[in-house]
Every structure is written in C-alpha cells, then in structure tokens.
CHARMM internal coordinates of N, CA and C (Angstrom, degrees):
IC EDIT
DIST 1 N 1 CA 1.4734
DIST 1 CA 1 C 1.5374
ANGL 1 N 1 CA 1 C 110.36
DIST 1 C 2 N 1.3379
ANGL 1 CA 1 C 2 N 115.47
DIHE 1 N 1 CA 1 C 2 N -48.83
DIST 2 N 2 CA 1.4720
ANGL 1 C 2 N 2 CA 118.21
DIHE 1 CA 1 C 2 N 2 CA -179.42
DIST 2 CA 2 C 1.5220
ANGL 2 N 2 CA 2 C 110.95
DIHE 1 C 2 N 2 CA 2 C -64.26
DIST 2 C 3 N 1.3404
ANGL 2 CA 2 C 3 N 116.64
DIHE 2 N 2 CA 2 C 3 N -37.59
DIST 3 N 3 CA 1.4666
ANGL 2 C 3 N 3 CA 119.44
DIHE 2 CA 2 C 3 N 3 CA -179.98
DIST 3 CA 3 C 1.5291
ANGL 3 N 3 CA 3 C 109.81
DIHE 2 C 3 N 3 CA 3 C -63.59
DIST 3 C 4 N 1.3491
ANGL 3 CA 3 C 4 N 116.97
DIHE 3 N 3 CA 3 C 4 N -39.98
DIST 4 N 4 CA 1.4636
ANGL 3 C 4 N 4 CA 120.73
DIHE 3 CA 3 C 4 N 4 CA -179.89
DIST 4 CA 4 C 1.5269
ANGL 4 N 4 CA 4 C 110.66
DIHE 3 C 4 N 4 CA 4 C -63.55
DIST 4 C 5 N 1.3369
ANGL 4 CA 4 C 5 N 116.12
DIHE 4 N 4 CA 4 C 5 N -42.84
DIST 5 N 5 CA 1.4797
ANGL 4 C 5 N 5 CA 120.04
DIHE 4 CA 4 C 5 N 5 CA 179.15
DIST 5 CA 5 C 1.5306
ANGL 5 N 5 CA 5 C 109.89
DIHE 4 C 5 N 5 CA 5 C -63.78
DIST 5 C 6 N 1.3327
ANGL 5 CA 5 C 6 N 116.38
DIHE 5 N 5 CA 5 C 6 N -40.01
DIST 6 N 6 CA 1.4605
ANGL 5 C 6 N 6 CA 119.67
DIHE 5 CA 5 C 6 N 6 CA -179.95
DIST 6 CA 6 C 1.5243
ANGL 6 N 6 CA 6 C 111.65
DIHE 5 C 6 N 6 CA 6 C -62.91
DIST 6 C 7 N 1.3414
ANGL 6 CA 6 C 7 N 115.88
DIHE 6 N 6 CA 6 C 7 N -40.91
DIST 7 N 7 CA 1.4747
ANGL 6 C 7 N 7 CA 119.93
DIHE 6 CA 6 C 7 N 7 CA 179.20
DIST 7 CA 7 C 1.5260
ANGL 7 N 7 CA 7 C 110.25
DIHE 6 C 7 N 7 CA 7 C -64.75
DIST 7 C 8 N 1.3305
ANGL 7 CA 7 C 8 N 117.47
DIHE 7 N 7 CA 7 C 8 N -42.99
DIST 8 N 8 CA 1.4764
ANGL 7 C 8 N 8 CA 121.17
DIHE 7 CA 7 C 8 N 8 CA -179.99
DIST 8 CA 8 C 1.5243
ANGL 8 N 8 CA 8 C 110.01
DIHE 7 C 8 N 8 CA 8 C -61.83
DIST 8 C 9 N 1.3378
ANGL 8 CA 8 C 9 N 117.08
DIHE 8 N 8 CA 8 C 9 N -43.63
DIST 9 N 9 CA 1.4739
ANGL 8 C 9 N 9 CA 120.62
DIHE 8 CA 8 C 9 N 9 CA 179.97
DIST 9 CA 9 C 1.5229
ANGL 9 N 9 CA 9 C 110.16
DIHE 8 C 9 N 9 CA 9 C -64.03
DIST 9 C 10 N 1.3429
ANGL 9 CA 9 C 10 N 117.03
DIHE 9 N 9 CA 9 C 10 N -40.59
DIST 10 N 10 CA 1.4591
ANGL 9 C 10 N 10 CA 120.39
DIHE 9 CA 9 C 10 N 10 CA -179.11
DIST 10 CA 10 C 1.5319
ANGL 10 N 10 CA 10 C 110.39
DIHE 9 C 10 N 10 CA 10 C -64.24
DIST 10 C 11 N 1.3441
ANGL 10 CA 10 C 11 N 116.96
DIHE 10 N 10 CA 10 C 11 N -41.07
DIST 11 N 11 CA 1.4720
ANGL 10 C 11 N 11 CA 120.67
DIHE 10 CA 10 C 11 N 11 CA 179.64
DIST 11 CA 11 C 1.5297
ANGL 11 N 11 CA 11 C 109.83
DIHE 10 C 11 N 11 CA 11 C -65.67
DIST 11 C 12 N 1.3223
ANGL 11 CA 11 C 12 N 117.47
DIHE 11 N 11 CA 11 C 12 N -41.59
DIST 12 N 12 CA 1.4691
ANGL 11 C 12 N 12 CA 120.77
DIHE 11 CA 11 C 12 N 12 CA -179.99
DIST 12 CA 12 C 1.5305
ANGL 12 N 12 CA 12 C 109.69
DIHE 11 C 12 N 12 CA 12 C -63.13
DIST 12 C 13 N 1.3440
ANGL 12 CA 12 C 13 N 116.91
DIHE 12 N 12 CA 12 C 13 N -43.70
DIST 13 N 13 CA 1.4738
ANGL 12 C 13 N 13 CA 120.30
DIHE 12 CA 12 C 13 N 13 CA 179.69
DIST 13 CA 13 C 1.5272
ANGL 13 N 13 CA 13 C 110.03
DIHE 12 C 13 N 13 CA 13 C -62.46
DIST 13 C 14 N 1.3350
ANGL 13 CA 13 C 14 N 116.66
DIHE 13 N 13 CA 13 C 14 N -41.01
DIST 14 N 14 CA 1.4705
ANGL 13 C 14 N 14 CA 120.07
DIHE 13 CA 13 C 14 N 14 CA -178.89
DIST 14 CA 14 C 1.5297
ANGL 14 N 14 CA 14 C 110.38
DIHE 13 C 14 N 14 CA 14 C -65.76
DIST 14 C 15 N 1.3371
ANGL 14 CA 14 C 15 N 116.82
DIHE 14 N 14 CA 14 C 15 N -40.10
DIST 15 N 15 CA 1.4669
ANGL 14 C 15 N 15 CA 120.01
DIHE 14 CA 14 C 15 N 15 CA 179.72
DIST 15 CA 15 C 1.5170
ANGL 15 N 15 CA 15 C 110.63
DIHE 14 C 15 N 15 CA 15 C -64.46
DIST 15 C 16 N 1.3390
ANGL 15 CA 15 C 16 N 117.49
DIHE 15 N 15 CA 15 C 16 N -43.15
DIST 16 N 16 CA 1.4679
ANGL 15 C 16 N 16 CA 121.06
DIHE 15 CA 15 C 16 N 16 CA 179.28
DIST 16 CA 16 C 1.5295
ANGL 16 N 16 CA 16 C 109.96
DIHE 15 C 16 N 16 CA 16 C -64.27
DIST 16 C 17 N 1.3516
ANGL 16 CA 16 C 17 N 116.16
DIHE 16 N 16 CA 16 C 17 N -40.81
DIST 17 N 17 CA 1.4703
ANGL 16 C 17 N 17 CA 120.27
DIHE 16 CA 16 C 17 N 17 CA 179.91
DIST 17 CA 17 C 1.5276
ANGL 17 N 17 CA 17 C 110.30
DIHE 16 C 17 N 17 CA 17 C -62.96
DIST 17 C 18 N 1.3407
ANGL 17 CA 17 C 18 N 117.20
DIHE 17 N 17 CA 17 C 18 N -43.56
DIST 18 N 18 CA 1.4659
ANGL 17 C 18 N 18 CA 120.36
DIHE 17 CA 17 C 18 N 18 CA -179.84
DIST 18 CA 18 C 1.5257
ANGL 18 N 18 CA 18 C 110.44
DIHE 17 C 18 N 18 CA 18 C -67.56
DIST 18 C 19 N 1.3419
ANGL 18 CA 18 C 19 N 117.35
DIHE 18 N 18 CA 18 C 19 N -36.17
DIST 19 N 19 CA 1.4599
ANGL 18 C 19 N 19 CA 120.65
DIHE 18 CA 18 C 19 N 19 CA -178.84
DIST 19 CA 19 C 1.5375
ANGL 19 N 19 CA 19 C 109.42
DIHE 18 C 19 N 19 CA 19 C -64.63
DIST 19 C 20 N 1.3465
ANGL 19 CA 19 C 20 N 117.02
DIHE 19 N 19 CA 19 C 20 N -40.79
DIST 20 N 20 CA 1.4680
ANGL 19 C 20 N 20 CA 119.73
DIHE 19 CA 19 C 20 N 20 CA 179.38
DIST 20 CA 20 C 1.5297
ANGL 20 N 20 CA 20 C 110.99
DIHE 19 C 20 N 20 CA 20 C -74.41
DIST 20 C 21 N 1.3457
ANGL 20 CA 20 C 21 N 116.62
DIHE 20 N 20 CA 20 C 21 N -23.64
DIST 21 N 21 CA 1.4626
ANGL 20 C 21 N 21 CA 120.87
DIHE 20 CA 20 C 21 N 21 CA -178.28
DIST 21 CA 21 C 1.5386
ANGL 21 N 21 CA 21 C 110.59
DIHE 20 C 21 N 21 CA 21 C -69.81
DIST 21 C 22 N 1.3340
ANGL 21 CA 21 C 22 N 116.86
DIHE 21 N 21 CA 21 C 22 N -34.72
DIST 22 N 22 CA 1.4756
ANGL 21 C 22 N 22 CA 120.08
DIHE 21 CA 21 C 22 N 22 CA -176.44
DIST 22 CA 22 C 1.5289
ANGL 22 N 22 CA 22 C 110.95
DIHE 21 C 22 N 22 CA 22 C -69.53
END
COOR INIT
IC SEED 1 N 1 CA 1 C
IC BUILD
C-alpha cells in the first residue's frame, strides 16, 4: 500500500515538473 502511494506521488511530482518545464 505504501509503495503504491509513493509511486503515485512520484508520478504526480514528475508531471508537475514537466508541466513547469514547458
């Protein structure tokens, strides 16, 4: 469960980072 939450948070952070990068 914790691993799944960690993966979701990492994907969200990466998406926000890419959105600000453009």
